[in-house]
C-alpha positions in Angstrom: 97.4 57.0 60.1 93.7 56.8 59.2 91.7 59.7 57.9 89.9 59.9 61.3 93.2 60.3 63.0 94.3 63.0 60.6 91.0 64.8 61.2 91.5 64.7 65.0 95.0 66.0 64.7 93.8 68.9 62.6 91.1 69.8 65.1 93.7 69.7 67.9 96.1 71.9 66.0 93.3 74.5 65.3 92.3 74.4 69.0 95.8 75.2 70.2 96.3 77.9 67.6 93.0 79.5 68.7 93.9 79.2 72.4 97.3 80.9 71.7 95.6 83.8 69.8 93.1 84.3 72.6 95.8 84.4 75.2 97.7 87.0 73.2 94.5 89.1 73.0 93.9 89.2 76.7 95.1 92.3 78.6 98.1 91.9 80.8 97.4 91.4 84.5 98.2 94.1 87.0 101.5 92.3 88.1 102.5 91.6 84.4 105.9 91.7 82.7 106.3 95.3 83.4 108.9 95.8 86.1 106.9 98.2 88.2 103.2 98.2 87.2 100.9 100.7 88.9 98.1 100.0 91.3 95.8 103.1 91.1 92.2 103.9 91.5 89.4 106.2 93.0 87.6 105.0 96.0 84.2 106.0 97.4 82.8 104.5 100.6 80.0 104.9 103.2 80.5 103.8 106.7 79.5 103.9 110.4 81.8 105.8 112.8 81.9 106.6 116.6 83.9 108.7 119.0 84.4 106.7 122.2 85.8 107.9 125.4 84.3 111.4 125.4 84.3 112.6 129.0 80.9 113.8 130.2 79.2 113.3 126.9 77.3 110.7 125.1 79.1 108.8 122.5 77.9 110.3 119.2 76.8 107.9 116.4 78.3 109.2 113.1 78.4 108.2 109.5 81.2 109.1 107.1 81.0 109.6 103.3 84.5 109.3 101.8 86.0 110.0 98.3 89.6 109.4 97.8 92.4 108.3 95.5 95.1 105.6 95.7 98.4 105.4 93.8 101.0 102.7 94.4 103.8 100.8 92.7 103.6 97.0 92.6 106.7 94.9 92.9 106.0 91.5 91.2 109.5 90.2 92.2 108.6 90.8 95.9 105.4 88.7 95.6 103.1 91.7 94.9 104.4 94.1 97.5 102.9 97.6 97.1 104.3 100.9 98.1 102.3 104.1 97.6 100.0 106.7 99.0 96.4 107.6 99.8 94.5 110.8 99.9 90.8 111.4 100.7 88.1 113.8 101.8 85.3 112.8 104.1 82.1 114.3 105.5 80.9 113.3 108.9 77.2 113.5 109.9 75.9 113.0 113.4 72.8 111.0 114.0 72.4 111.5 117.8 71.2 114.7 119.6 73.4 117.8 118.9 73.7 121.4 120.1 76.2 124.1 119.8 78.0 123.6 123.1 80.3 120.9 122.1 78.2 117.9 121.5 77.9 118.5 117.7 80.6 116.4 116.0 79.3 117.0 112.4 82.2 118.1 110.3 84.8 117.2 107.6 88.3 116.0 107.3 90.8 116.2 104.4 93.5 113.6 104.8 95.7 114.9 101.9 98.6 112.5 102.3 99.0 109.1 103.9 101.9 106.7 103.1 100.6 103.1 102.2 102.0 99.7 102.2 100.2 96.5 100.8 100.2 93.2 99.1 98.5 91.7 96.1 97.3 88.2 96.8 95.9 87.0 93.5 92.7 89.0 92.8 92.6 90.4 96.3 94.6 93.5 97.4 95.3 94.3 101.1 96.4 97.9 101.6 97.2 99.7 104.9 98.1 103.4 105.4 99.5 105.4 108.2 97.7 108.8 109.1 99.3 111.7 110.7 97.8 114.7 108.7 94.3 116.2 108.3 92.4 118.0 111.1 88.8 117.0 112.0 87.1 120.3 111.5 83.7 120.7 113.2 80.8 122.5 111.4 79.3 123.9 114.7 80.7 127.2 116.1 81.7 127.3 119.8 80.5 130.5 121.8 82.7 132.3 124.2 80.8 135.0 126.0 81.6 138.5 124.7 84.3 137.1 122.4 81.6 135.7 120.0 81.7 132.5 118.2 84.8 130.7 116.7 85.4 127.6 114.6 87.0 124.6 116.2 88.2 121.2 115.5 90.6 118.4 116.5 94.2 118.2 115.3 97.4 116.2 115.5 95.9 112.9 114.2 97.6 109.6 114.6 96.2 106.4 113.3 95.9 103.7 110.6 93.5 102.2 108.1 93.2 98.8 106.6 91.4 98.2 103.2 90.7 94.9 101.4 89.5 95.1 97.8 88.5 92.3 95.4 86.9 92.3 91.9 83.2 92.9 91.5 82.1 90.1 89.2 81.6 90.3 86.2 83.2 93.8 85.9 86.1 93.2 88.1 88.7 94.5 85.8 87.2 98.0 86.2 85.3 98.0 89.6 86.3 96.4 92.8 84.5 96.1 96.2 86.4 97.7 99.1 85.9 97.2 102.8 87.8 99.4 105.3 88.5 99.7 109.0 90.1 102.8 110.5 91.2 104.0 113.9 92.6 107.5 114.5 93.1 109.6 117.6 93.5 113.4 117.9 95.7 115.0 120.5 95.0 118.7 120.2 91.9 121.0 120.3 92.1 123.7 117.6 90.7 127.2 117.6 90.9 128.2 114.0 89.7 131.8 114.6 92.7 132.6 116.8 95.0 129.9 115.4 95.6 128.5 118.9 95.8 124.8 119.8 95.7 123.1 123.2 96.8 119.6 124.3 93.8 117.4 125.1 94.1 115.6 128.5 92.0 112.8 127.0 92.7 111.9 123.4 89.7 112.2 121.1 89.3 108.8 119.4 87.5 108.1 116.1 86.9 104.7 114.5 85.2 103.8 111.3 83.9 100.7 109.5 83.0 101.2 105.8 82.3 99.5 102.5 82.4 101.0 99.0 83.6 100.7 95.5 87.1 101.2 93.9 87.3 102.2 90.3 90.6 100.9 88.8 92.5 103.5 86.7 
């Protein structure tokens, strides 16, 4: 073996040793050797929303600002299957004409629990949740003659949301981009002053398309 060959072998051994040390120093991925690693984060998004199918009224154009949290367990042996929950609060603002007689849909909604299922496909995560809690409370007060004004909203929600998130290069380990689509219908009209609810003959529909950021915990 010549001196050049010995030098090349030494360089190769040093290279492999350095590569092994660097690999050991890297943080473990989300679906690492841990049997049940967590997928968790805080999500903030901004999106466009609309309420179609409103009888006798123009379809209001709305925007929603949302702040929420996600917590799920990942199952690496099941190819990245996720099982967890979502919780979020959102403010809805109307951008079409409003008044206090039922055409003002500005309000808020606190969806405090929604079971979620998803998959981790490499760096991309797909997560869907099923919604059945959280009234859509209107800011405007309804007037009823001599009875004065009362606070109202829509209850008995039923719907689903789909979110796709992926790393935001070059800070993808901490911050991800999230895009969401959501479709919910409300079956009851709520009078919070008298604590009475009535069934809607026509379901109140609400859909949303949004984009935002997810901060990985």
